[in-house]
C-alpha positions as CSV (number, residue, x, y, z in Angstrom):
1,M,0.0,0.0,0.0
2,S,2.2,2.8,1.3
3,N,5.8,3.5,0.4
4,H,6.5,4.7,3.9
5,L,4.5,2.7,6.4
6,E,4.8,-1.0,7.1
7,Q,1.8,-3.1,6.2
8,A,1.5,-4.6,9.7
9,L,1.3,-1.1,11.2
10,L,-1.3,-0.1,8.7
11,D,-3.4,-3.2,9.4
12,R,-3.4,-2.5,13.1
13,H,-4.6,1.0,12.6
14,V,-7.2,-0.1,10.1
15,A,-8.6,-2.4,12.8
16,R,-8.7,0.4,15.4
17,G,-10.3,2.7,12.9
18,L,-13.1,0.3,12.3
19,D,-13.6,0.2,16.1
20,D,-14.0,3.9,16.0
21,L,-16.4,3.7,13.1
22,R,-18.5,1.1,14.9
23,A,-18.8,3.4,17.9
24,L,-19.7,6.4,15.8
25,V,-22.3,4.6,13.7
26,A,-24.0,3.6,17.0
27,L,-24.8,7.3,17.6
28,P,-27.9,8.4,15.5
29,S,-26.7,11.9,14.8
30,V,-29.5,12.9,12.5
31,S,-29.2,16.6,12.0
32,A,-32.6,16.9,10.2
33,Q,-34.2,15.7,13.4
34,G,-31.8,17.1,16.0
35,R,-30.9,13.7,17.3
36,M,-27.7,13.0,19.4
37,L,-25.7,15.9,17.9
38,P,-24.0,17.2,21.1
39,E,-23.3,13.7,22.2
40,T,-21.7,12.8,18.8
41,A,-19.7,16.1,18.8
42,E,-18.3,15.1,22.2
43,A,-17.5,11.6,21.1
44,V,-15.6,12.9,18.1
45,S,-13.8,15.4,20.3
46,S,-12.7,12.7,22.6
47,L,-11.2,10.6,19.8
48,L,-9.3,13.7,18.6
49,R,-8.0,14.6,22.0
50,E,-6.7,11.0,22.5
51,E,-4.5,11.7,19.5
52,G,-3.1,14.9,20.8
53,F,-5.4,17.4,19.1
54,A,-6.4,20.6,20.9
55,V,-10.2,20.7,20.3
56,R,-12.5,23.6,20.6
57,Q,-16.3,23.4,20.3
58,F,-18.4,26.3,19.0
59,P,-22.2,26.5,19.0
60,G,-23.8,26.1,15.6
61,T,-27.3,26.8,14.3
62,V,-28.2,23.1,14.7
63,A,-25.1,21.3,16.1
64,P,-21.7,22.1,17.5
65,V,-18.8,23.0,15.2
66,L,-15.4,21.4,16.1
67,L,-12.1,23.0,15.4
68,A,-9.0,20.8,16.2
69,E,-5.3,21.3,15.7
70,A,-2.2,19.1,16.1
71,G,1.3,18.5,14.6
72,D,3.8,20.8,13.0
73,G,5.7,20.9,9.8
74,P,6.3,22.7,6.5
75,F,2.7,22.2,5.2
76,T,-0.6,23.1,6.9
77,L,-3.4,20.8,5.9
78,L,-7.0,21.7,6.6
79,I,-9.3,18.7,6.8
80,Y,-13.1,19.1,6.5
81,N,-15.5,16.4,7.7
82,H,-19.0,16.2,9.2
83,Y,-20.4,13.9,11.9
84,D,-24.1,14.3,11.1
85,V,-26.0,11.8,9.0
86,Q,-29.2,11.5,7.0
87,P,-32.4,10.0,8.5
88,E,-32.6,6.2,8.4
89,D,-36.1,6.1,6.8
90,P,-37.5,4.0,5.3
91,L,-36.5,1.6,8.1
92,E,-38.2,-1.4,6.7
93,L,-35.8,-1.4,3.7
94,W,-32.7,-1.9,5.8
95,D,-31.4,-5.5,5.9
96,T,-29.7,-4.9,9.3
97,P,-30.1,-2.2,12.0
98,P,-29.1,1.2,10.5
99,F,-27.2,2.3,13.7
100,E,-25.2,-1.0,14.1
101,L,-22.2,-1.5,12.0
102,T,-22.7,-4.9,10.3
103,E,-20.3,-6.7,8.0
104,R,-21.5,-8.9,5.1
105,D,-19.5,-10.1,2.1
106,G,-16.7,-7.6,2.7
107,R,-19.0,-4.6,3.1
108,L,-19.7,-2.7,6.3
109,Y,-23.3,-1.5,6.6
110,G,-24.7,1.3,8.7
111,R,-25.9,4.9,8.5
112,G,-22.8,7.0,8.2
113,A,-20.5,4.0,7.4
114,S,-19.5,6.0,4.3
115,D,-21.0,9.5,4.6
116,D,-19.2,10.7,6.6
117,K,-18.2,8.8,9.7
118,G,-16.3,6.2,7.6
119,E,-14.2,9.0,6.0
120,L,-13.6,10.6,9.4
121,A,-12.5,7.3,11.1
122,S,-10.2,6.3,8.2
123,R,-8.5,9.7,8.3
124,L,-8.0,9.6,12.1
125,A,-6.5,6.1,11.7
126,A,-4.0,7.5,9.1
127,V,-3.0,10.2,11.6
128,R,-2.4,7.5,14.3
129,A,-0.4,5.4,11.9
130,V,1.9,8.2,10.8
131,R,2.5,9.4,14.4
132,E,3.4,5.9,15.5
133,Q,5.8,5.3,12.5
134,L,7.5,8.7,12.7
135,G,7.1,9.5,16.4
136,H,5.4,12.8,15.5
137,L,2.9,14.3,13.1
138,P,5.0,15.9,10.3
139,V,2.3,18.2,9.1
140,K,0.2,20.8,10.9
141,V,-3.3,19.5,10.7
142,K,-6.3,21.7,11.3
143,W,-9.5,19.8,11.4
144,L,-12.9,21.4,10.9
145,I,-15.8,19.0,11.7
146,E,-19.4,20.2,11.6
147,G,-22.7,18.5,12.4
148,E,-25.0,20.4,10.0
149,E,-23.8,19.3,6.5
150,E,-26.9,17.1,5.8
151,V,-29.1,20.1,6.4
152,G,-27.2,22.6,4.2
153,S,-24.4,23.7,6.6
154,P,-26.3,26.9,7.8
155,T,-23.5,27.9,10.2
156,L,-20.4,27.0,8.1
157,E,-20.0,30.1,5.8
158,R,-20.2,32.5,8.8
159,F,-18.0,30.3,10.9
160,V,-15.3,30.1,8.2
161,A,-15.4,33.9,7.7
162,E,-15.2,34.6,11.5
163,H,-12.4,32.1,12.0
164,A,-10.4,32.7,8.8
165,A,-7.2,33.3,10.8
166,D,-7.5,30.0,12.6
167,L,-8.2,28.2,9.3
168,Q,-5.3,29.4,7.3
169,A,-3.7,26.5,5.5
170,D,-1.9,25.4,2.3
171,G,-4.6,23.0,1.1
172,C,-7.8,21.3,2.1
173,W,-8.7,17.6,2.1
174,W,-12.4,17.5,1.5
175,E,-14.9,15.2,3.2
176,F,-15.6,12.5,0.6
177,G,-14.2,10.6,-2.3
178,G,-14.7,7.4,-4.2
179,I,-13.1,4.2,-5.4
180,S,-14.2,2.7,-8.8
181,P,-15.3,-0.9,-9.2
182,E,-11.9,-1.5,-10.8
183,G,-10.1,-0.2,-7.7
184,Q,-9.1,3.2,-9.0
185,P,-9.2,6.1,-6.5
186,I,-11.6,8.9,-7.7
187,L,-10.6,12.5,-6.9
188,S,-12.9,15.5,-7.2
189,L,-11.6,19.0,-7.5
190,G,-14.8,20.8,-7.0
191,L,-18.5,20.6,-6.2
192,K,-21.7,21.9,-7.8
193,G,-23.6,24.5,-6.0
194,V,-27.1,23.7,-4.7
195,M,-30.3,25.7,-4.2
196,C,-33.4,24.0,-2.7
197,V,-36.8,25.6,-3.0
198,E,-40.4,24.7,-2.6
199,L,-43.1,25.9,-5.0
200,R,-46.4,26.4,-3.3
201,C,-49.8,27.1,-4.8
202,R,-53.2,27.6,-3.0
203,V,-56.6,28.2,-4.6
204,A,-58.9,27.6,-1.6
205,E,-58.8,27.4,2.2
206,S,-59.7,23.7,2.0
207,D,-60.1,20.8,-0.4
208,L,-63.3,21.0,-2.5
209,H,-65.6,18.5,-4.4
210,S,-63.9,17.7,-7.7
211,S,-67.0,18.7,-9.6
212,L,-66.0,22.3,-8.9
213,G,-63.0,21.8,-11.2
214,A,-65.2,23.1,-13.9
215,V,-65.2,26.6,-12.3
216,I,-62.2,26.6,-9.9
217,D,-58.5,26.2,-11.0
218,N,-56.5,23.3,-9.6
219,P,-53.2,24.1,-7.7
220,L,-51.6,20.8,-9.0
221,Y,-52.3,21.8,-12.6
222,R,-50.7,25.2,-12.0
223,L,-47.7,23.5,-10.3
224,A,-47.5,21.1,-13.3
225,R,-47.4,24.0,-15.7
226,A,-44.7,25.7,-13.6
227,V,-42.5,22.6,-13.4
228,A,-42.9,21.7,-17.1
229,S,-41.7,25.2,-18.0
230,L,-38.4,24.8,-16.2
231,R,-36.6,22.2,-18.4
232,D,-36.8,20.6,-21.8
233,E,-36.9,16.9,-22.7
234,Q,-33.1,16.6,-22.6
235,G,-33.0,18.0,-19.0
236,N,-31.7,21.4,-20.0
237,V,-32.9,24.3,-17.8
238,T,-35.1,26.7,-19.8
239,I,-35.3,29.7,-17.4
240,P,-34.2,32.8,-19.4
241,G,-30.7,33.9,-18.3
242,F,-30.0,30.8,-16.3
243,H,-26.9,29.8,-18.3
244,D,-25.6,33.3,-18.8
245,D,-23.0,33.1,-15.9
246,V,-21.9,29.5,-16.5
247,R,-18.1,29.4,-16.6
248,G,-16.8,27.7,-19.8
249,A,-15.0,24.4,-19.5
250,S,-11.2,24.6,-19.8
251,E,-9.4,22.8,-22.6
252,A,-8.0,20.3,-20.1
253,D,-11.5,19.6,-18.8
254,R,-12.9,19.0,-22.3
255,E,-10.0,16.8,-23.2
256,A,-10.3,14.7,-20.1
257,I,-14.0,14.2,-20.4
258,A,-13.7,13.3,-24.0
259,R,-11.2,10.5,-23.1
260,I,-13.2,8.9,-20.3
261,P,-14.2,5.3,-20.8
262,G,-17.6,4.0,-19.9
263,D,-21.0,5.8,-20.0
264,G,-22.4,5.4,-16.5
265,Q,-23.5,1.9,-17.0
266,A,-22.5,0.9,-13.4
267,V,-24.8,3.5,-12.0
268,R,-27.7,2.4,-14.3
269,D,-27.2,-1.2,-13.4
270,T,-27.0,-0.6,-9.6
271,F,-30.2,1.5,-9.5
272,G,-32.1,-0.1,-12.4
273,V,-32.3,3.1,-14.4
274,R,-34.9,3.0,-17.2
275,R,-34.6,6.5,-18.7
276,P,-31.1,7.9,-18.8
277,L,-30.7,11.4,-20.2
278,A,-27.1,10.9,-21.4
279,T,-24.7,8.2,-22.1
280,G,-21.1,8.0,-23.4
281,P,-18.8,11.1,-23.0
282,E,-22.0,13.2,-22.6
283,Y,-22.8,11.4,-19.4
284,H,-19.5,12.6,-17.8
285,R,-19.6,16.1,-19.3
286,R,-23.1,16.7,-17.8
287,T,-22.1,15.1,-14.5
288,N,-19.1,17.4,-14.1
289,L,-20.1,20.6,-15.9
290,H,-23.9,20.8,-16.5
291,P,-26.3,22.7,-14.3
292,V,-29.7,21.0,-13.7
293,V,-33.0,21.3,-11.9
294,N,-34.5,18.3,-10.2
295,I,-38.0,17.5,-8.7
296,N,-37.5,16.0,-5.3
297,G,-41.2,15.6,-4.3
298,W,-44.7,16.6,-5.1
299,G,-47.7,16.8,-2.7
300,G,-51.3,17.8,-2.4
301,G,-54.7,16.2,-2.7
302,Y,-55.4,12.6,-2.0
303,Q,-52.4,10.2,-1.8
304,G,-54.1,7.0,-0.6
305,E,-55.4,3.9,-2.4
306,G,-58.3,4.0,-4.7
307,S,-59.9,7.3,-5.7
308,K,-61.2,10.3,-3.8
309,T,-62.8,12.9,-5.9
310,V,-61.4,16.1,-4.5
311,L,-60.2,19.4,-5.9
312,P,-57.1,20.1,-3.7
313,G,-57.1,23.4,-2.0
314,A,-53.3,23.6,-2.1
315,G,-50.2,21.8,-3.3
316,F,-46.4,22.0,-3.4
317,V,-43.4,20.8,-5.3
318,K,-39.9,20.5,-3.9
319,L,-37.0,21.3,-6.3
320,D,-33.2,21.5,-6.2
321,F,-31.0,23.3,-8.6
322,R,-27.4,22.0,-9.1
323,L,-25.2,25.0,-10.2
324,V,-21.8,25.3,-11.7
325,P,-19.1,28.1,-11.5
326,D,-19.9,31.0,-11.7
327,Q,-23.6,30.8,-11.1
328,D,-24.9,32.5,-8.0
329,P,-27.9,30.9,-6.1
330,E,-29.4,34.3,-5.3
331,R,-29.4,35.4,-9.0
332,V,-30.9,32.0,-10.0
333,L,-33.7,32.5,-7.4
334,T,-34.5,35.9,-8.9
335,L,-34.5,34.4,-12.4
336,L,-36.9,31.7,-11.3
337,R,-39.4,34.1,-9.8
338,E,-39.2,36.3,-12.9
339,H,-39.8,33.3,-15.1
340,L,-42.8,32.1,-13.2
341,A,-44.3,35.6,-13.3
342,A,-43.8,35.8,-17.1
343,Q,-45.7,32.5,-17.4
344,G,-48.7,34.0,-15.6
345,L,-47.8,31.9,-12.5
346,D,-46.9,34.7,-10.1
347,D,-49.4,33.3,-7.6
348,I,-47.0,30.4,-7.0
349,E,-44.9,31.1,-4.0
350,V,-41.2,30.3,-4.1
351,V,-40.0,29.3,-0.7
352,E,-36.3,28.9,0.0
353,L,-35.3,25.7,1.9
354,E,-32.2,25.3,3.9
355,A,-29.0,27.2,3.0
356,H,-27.8,27.7,-0.6
357,Q,-24.3,26.6,-1.5
358,K,-22.2,28.2,-4.2
359,P,-20.2,26.0,-6.7
360,A,-16.5,25.6,-6.3
361,R,-13.6,24.2,-8.4
362,A,-9.8,23.9,-7.8
363,D,-7.1,24.4,-10.4
364,A,-5.9,21.0,-11.5
365,G,-2.4,22.2,-11.8
366,H,-2.0,23.3,-8.2
367,P,0.9,21.5,-6.4
368,F,-1.4,20.3,-3.6
369,V,-3.7,18.8,-6.2
370,Q,-0.8,17.0,-7.8
371,A,0.4,15.8,-4.4
372,C,-3.0,14.2,-3.7
373,I,-2.9,12.6,-7.2
374,A,0.6,11.2,-6.5
375,A,-0.4,10.0,-3.0
376,A,-3.5,8.3,-4.3
377,R,-1.5,6.5,-7.0
378,A,1.1,5.3,-4.5
379,A,-1.5,4.1,-1.9
380,H,-3.8,2.3,-4.4
381,G,-1.3,1.1,-6.9
382,K,-3.4,2.4,-9.8
383,D,-3.8,5.7,-11.7
384,P,-6.4,8.0,-10.1
385,I,-9.5,9.1,-11.9
386,V,-9.9,12.9,-11.5
387,H,-13.2,14.8,-11.8
388,P,-13.0,18.5,-12.5
389,S,-16.1,18.6,-10.4
390,S,-18.3,16.2,-8.5
391,G,-21.9,16.1,-9.7
392,A,-23.1,16.6,-6.2
393,S,-22.9,19.6,-3.8
394,G,-21.4,20.6,-0.5
395,P,-20.2,23.7,1.3
396,M,-16.8,24.0,-0.4
397,F,-17.1,27.6,-1.7
398,P,-16.2,29.2,1.7
399,F,-12.9,27.3,1.5
400,T,-12.0,27.9,-2.2
401,G,-13.4,31.4,-2.7
402,G,-10.7,34.1,-2.7
403,A,-10.6,37.4,-0.8
404,G,-13.2,38.9,-3.2
405,G,-15.4,35.9,-2.8
406,G,-15.3,35.9,1.0
407,G,-13.4,32.6,1.3
408,L,-10.1,31.1,2.3
409,G,-8.7,30.8,-1.2
410,L,-7.6,27.1,-0.7
411,P,-7.4,24.3,-3.3
412,C,-9.7,21.6,-2.1
413,V,-9.4,18.0,-3.2
414,A,-12.0,15.3,-2.3
415,V,-10.4,11.9,-1.8
416,G,-12.1,9.1,0.1
417,I,-13.5,5.7,0.4
418,G,-17.0,5.7,-1.1
419,N,-18.2,3.3,-3.8
420,H,-20.8,3.4,-6.6
421,A,-23.0,0.9,-4.7
422,G,-22.6,2.6,-1.3
423,R,-26.3,3.6,-1.2
424,V,-25.4,6.8,0.5
425,H,-28.5,8.6,1.9
426,A,-30.5,5.4,1.2
427,P,-31.2,2.2,3.2
428,N,-28.2,-0.2,3.5
429,E,-25.5,2.5,3.2
430,N,-22.2,0.8,3.1
431,V,-18.4,1.0,2.6
432,V,-16.2,-1.8,1.3
433,R,-13.9,-3.0,4.1
434,E,-10.9,-3.0,1.7
435,H,-11.7,0.5,0.6
436,F,-11.6,1.7,4.2
437,A,-8.1,0.2,4.4
438,R,-7.0,1.9,1.2
439,G,-8.3,5.1,2.6
440,V,-6.1,4.8,5.7
441,A,-3.1,4.0,3.4
442,F,-3.9,7.1,1.3
443,G,-4.1,9.4,4.4
444,A,-0.8,8.0,5.7
445,E,0.9,8.5,2.2
446,L,-0.5,12.1,1.9
447,L,0.6,13.2,5.4
448,T,4.1,11.7,4.9
449,R,4.5,13.4,1.5
450,L,3.2,16.8,2.8
451,G,5.7,16.5,5.6
452,Q,8.4,16.8,2.9
453,W,6.9,19.9,1.4
454,D,9.4,22.4,0.0
455,G,7.0,24.9,-1.5
456,G,6.7,23.1,-4.8
457,L,5.4,19.7,-5.7
458,P,5.9,17.6,-2.6
459,N,7.6,14.3,-3.4
460,P,5.4,13.7,-6.4
461,G,6.6,10.2,-7.3
462,T,5.4,9.1,-10.7
463,P,4.4,12.1,-12.9
464,P,0.5,12.4,-12.9
465,D,0.1,12.4,-16.7
466,G,0.6,16.1,-16.9
467,G,-2.4,16.8,-14.8
468,K,-4.7,15.3,-17.5
469,T,-6.0,12.2,-15.7
470,A,-9.5,11.5,-16.9
471,P,-12.5,11.8,-14.6
472,G,-14.7,8.8,-13.9
473,E,-17.8,7.7,-11.9
474,S,-17.7,8.3,-8.2
475,G,-19.5,7.0,-5.1
476,R,-20.3,10.5,-4.0
477,Q,-22.1,11.2,-0.9
478,G,-23.1,14.6,0.5
479,R,-26.0,16.6,-0.8
């Protein structure tokens, strides 16, 4: 695995890391429901303190924010993780208890096993392994761990701005990553932004007899008109002005995506997809670079078996927009409202849900990015797959945005242990046991390499194909 650490030492720390993961999964830290958040924050703090980290807890909107620091060396690495998880519902679809780490056929099942407690536990195991091997931690590690990621990180942007001096670093190791079915590590250099809204329409104070549909409008029809006006049959957003601010893809991005093998078949097979919008190179281009609007849920009227002849008094639709650099959620929200008004649908209320997140993307040529690519190659023994951007979203912008954008200006790289069948956010969430071990090996490799930082490319090993490694399919978690 690692060029620097003995296999027996790594195996020992992998086993201890799995013990940590078992203890963390047992804590149902569901931020959407406010469950066990202070208790989990304290459990994580205790694990960090045992490894010599100075830990501070700060109050958040929903859950405590942790800021920890340890080590010393020529490179300062900021690590971002979260300890909150998604609700376990629907419980009946779990094969084993969601808050009990269970191993079957080389996979470890449990809520948070991948997103994000597995990532956190594997990274802490890597820190332990390096400290034991070298007798010290050769990198200054600053660790920011929140408990609100699964509800949109409402505290994080303000926290980063207020604690910018404490968070100064040379690079940021982001909270997730994936490993392909062929065993290749998958790195993401950015995230799409996200804006979640609910469209609400009311035509009466209560449901009515459906015979009155001849003389009274139906809120579900109006919502259907609104939703149908937002995209075309190919999934392209049709709101005027929506694409005006989209940053053009770089030549390196286009070349990489054009070379990618496969067309998303693994995802379609895993989830039984019947209507893909894109295959081949277009699948990867859209995943990395294409903004999109999604319908998350639709409600109103009768939802039970059989028929009930009612005219609903009100209805709603939940949407999320996935945005790319340099789209701004606030501008998109304005464009959405203007578009609905132009369609004669200005009676539909647009309600913001949770916190918006802006898109972010790192420069593929940055030395820290190249160091992560080199460490992944050494730890996994295979060339990494590099995404210019993940198709999913997270609160990365406060870390990558420069002084003008109100952020730390750091390159962020997502490297981790997810897999395409990890069922993140779904029943039977899981991580492959061997992937957890590889994640520990990567962390140890990265920390050791960064400990030799000289201001340029830290111990790069094999040249990373000139920074043109093609992106692939990831096991992304997060929002």
